[in-house]
C-alpha positions in Angstrom: -136.5 70.0 87.7 -134.5 71.7 85.1 -135.7 74.8 83.2 -136.2 74.4 79.5 -135.0 77.1 77.0 -136.1 80.7 77.6 -136.4 83.6 75.3 -133.0 84.8 76.3 -131.5 81.6 74.8 -133.6 81.7 71.7 -136.3 79.2 72.8 -139.9 79.6 73.8 -140.8 81.0 77.2 -141.6 78.6 80.1 -143.6 78.7 83.3 -145.2 76.0 85.5 -149.0 75.8 85.5 -150.9 76.4 88.7 -151.7 72.7 88.9 -148.0 71.7 88.6 -147.0 74.2 91.2 -149.7 72.9 93.6 -148.6 69.3 93.1 -144.9 70.1 93.7 -145.8 72.1 96.8 -147.8 69.1 98.1 -144.9 66.9 97.4 -142.6 69.2 99.3 -144.9 69.2 102.3 -145.0 65.4 102.2 -141.1 65.3 102.2 -140.9 68.0 104.9 -139.2 70.4 102.4 -136.5 67.8 101.6 -135.2 67.3 98.0 -136.9 64.5 96.1 -134.7 61.8 94.7 -133.8 61.8 91.0 -136.3 59.1 90.0 -139.2 61.0 91.6 -138.1 64.3 89.9 -137.9 62.5 86.5 -141.3 60.9 87.0 -142.8 64.3 87.7 -141.1 65.8 84.7 -142.4 63.0 82.4 -145.9 63.3 83.8 -146.1 67.1 83.5 -144.8 66.9 80.0 -147.4 64.3 78.9 -150.3 66.0 80.7 -153.2 67.6 78.7 -152.6 70.9 80.5 -149.2 71.2 78.9 -150.3 70.4 75.4 -148.7 73.0 73.1 -146.4 74.3 75.9 -142.7 73.7 76.5 -142.0 70.4 78.1 -140.4 69.9 81.5 -137.1 68.2 82.0 -135.4 66.9 85.1 -131.9 67.9 86.3 -129.8 65.6 88.4 -127.5 67.0 91.2 -124.6 65.0 89.8 -121.8 67.5 90.5 -122.0 67.9 94.3 -118.8 65.9 94.8 -117.0 67.4 91.8 -116.5 71.1 92.5 -117.2 74.0 94.9 -120.8 75.1 95.2 -120.0 78.8 94.7 -122.7 80.2 92.5 -122.8 83.6 90.8 -126.4 83.7 89.5 -129.6 82.3 90.8 -132.2 81.5 88.1 -135.9 80.9 88.8 -137.5 77.7 87.4 -140.6 79.6 86.3 -141.4 83.2 85.4 -144.3 85.4 86.3 -146.2 85.2 89.6 -145.7 81.4 90.1 -142.7 80.6 92.2 -140.9 77.3 91.9 -142.3 74.7 94.3 -138.8 73.8 95.3 -137.7 77.3 96.1 -138.5 76.9 99.8 -135.5 74.5 100.3 -133.6 74.7 97.0 -132.5 77.3 94.5 -131.7 76.9 90.8 -128.1 78.1 90.2 -125.6 78.7 87.5 -122.0 77.9 88.4 -119.2 80.3 87.7 -117.3 79.1 84.6 -120.0 76.7 83.5 -122.8 77.1 80.9 -126.6 76.8 81.1 -126.5 73.0 80.5 -124.8 72.6 83.9 -127.4 74.6 85.9 -129.0 72.6 88.7 -131.0 72.7 91.9 -129.0 72.8 95.1 -130.2 72.5 98.7 -129.8 76.0 100.4 -129.6 74.4 103.8 -126.5 72.3 103.0 -124.9 73.8 100.0 -125.3 77.6 100.5 -123.6 79.6 103.3 -123.1 83.2 104.2 -120.3 85.1 102.6 -116.9 84.6 104.4 -115.1 87.7 105.8 -111.5 88.5 104.7 -109.4 88.5 107.8 -107.7 91.7 108.9 -104.5 91.9 111.0 -106.4 92.5 114.2 -108.6 89.3 113.9 -106.0 86.6 114.1 -107.2 85.7 117.7 -110.6 84.8 116.2 -109.1 82.0 114.0 -108.5 78.8 115.9 -107.5 75.2 115.1 -110.6 73.3 113.8 -112.2 76.3 112.2 -113.7 76.0 108.7 -112.3 78.8 106.5 -111.9 79.9 102.9 -108.2 80.0 102.0 -106.4 81.4 98.9 -104.3 78.7 97.3 -101.8 79.6 94.6 -100.9 76.8 92.1 -99.0 76.5 88.8 -102.2 76.8 86.8 -104.6 78.6 89.0 -105.0 80.8 92.1 -108.4 80.4 93.8 -110.1 80.4 97.1 -111.0 76.9 98.4 -112.7 75.5 101.5 -110.2 74.5 104.1 -109.9 73.9 107.8 -107.2 75.1 110.3 -105.0 72.4 111.7 -102.7 74.6 113.9 -102.0 78.3 114.6 -98.6 79.8 115.4 -99.1 83.1 117.1 -96.4 85.7 116.7 -96.0 89.3 117.9 -97.3 91.9 115.4 -95.1 94.5 114.0 -95.3 97.5 111.7 -96.3 95.2 108.8 -99.3 93.9 110.8 -100.1 90.3 111.8 -97.1 87.9 111.6 -99.0 84.8 112.7 -98.9 81.6 110.6 -101.6 79.0 110.2 -101.4 75.4 109.1 -104.4 74.6 106.9 -105.7 71.6 105.1 -107.6 72.2 101.8 -110.9 70.2 101.7 -110.8 69.5 97.9 -107.4 67.7 97.8 -106.4 67.2 101.4 -103.1 69.2 100.8 -101.6 71.1 103.6 -100.0 74.5 103.6 -98.7 77.2 106.1 -100.3 80.5 105.2 -100.5 84.0 106.6 -103.7 85.5 107.9 -104.1 87.7 104.8 -104.9 84.6 102.7 -107.7 83.5 104.9 -111.4 84.4 105.1 -113.3 83.4 108.3 -116.8 82.2 108.6 -119.5 84.7 110.0 -120.2 82.4 112.9 -116.8 83.4 114.4 -118.0 87.0 114.9 -118.9 86.2 118.5 -115.2 85.7 119.3 -114.4 89.2 118.1 -117.3 90.6 120.2 -115.8 88.9 123.3 -112.3 90.3 122.5 -113.6 93.8 121.9 -115.7 93.7 125.1 -112.6 92.5 127.1 -110.5 95.2 125.5 -113.0 97.9 126.4 -113.2 96.6 130.0 -109.4 96.7 130.4 -109.3 100.2 128.9 -112.0 101.3 131.4 -110.0 99.8 134.3 -106.8 101.5 133.2 -108.6 104.8 133.0 -109.9 104.4 136.5 -106.4 103.6 137.8 -104.9 106.6 136.0 -107.6 108.9 137.5 -106.9 107.6 141.0 -103.1 108.1 140.6 -103.6 111.6 139.2 
């Protein structure tokens, strides 16, 4: 459900009543913390607004998740649906967000399990071995009118010997938003946190090799 105007926007303050919170929490339990469909959310909003408990209070309006297929889900500010001690009933599986570059009228609920991920890590020159074909990444795309990071996946990796300038490897990537392909250097890519285990394996292997070399050197000496 959407959040009506707040004092920061010149409107009256808003908060859910205890009865409304209890009903939404009951609904969430029934749906196993899934997101209700739009008609059910609208029905709740209409019923809450018309209830005697909300007489004289700010009404409740629904907000549809209509932009999921239209743009990236990168959000810069999370806004609670209610102030005070009462948390939003949908906060357990969803968050109310404001999208970068959009106004308050475009705020909406998003599912944290499917639409929010951990921050990607910018790749450094020693991490090229952790980026493999098939990986989901964040890649910097420079166009005529904008230069932004977009979700993409790696199609192929061409490994090259590093030099004084660092990593010289090249990666063929496909951008998820427009299916365009581009060959990019490692510096334009950010890897997902779930690839950290590859670096841990590489570091462990490197440490083991260094230990073996130290033993050999000591024997020769």
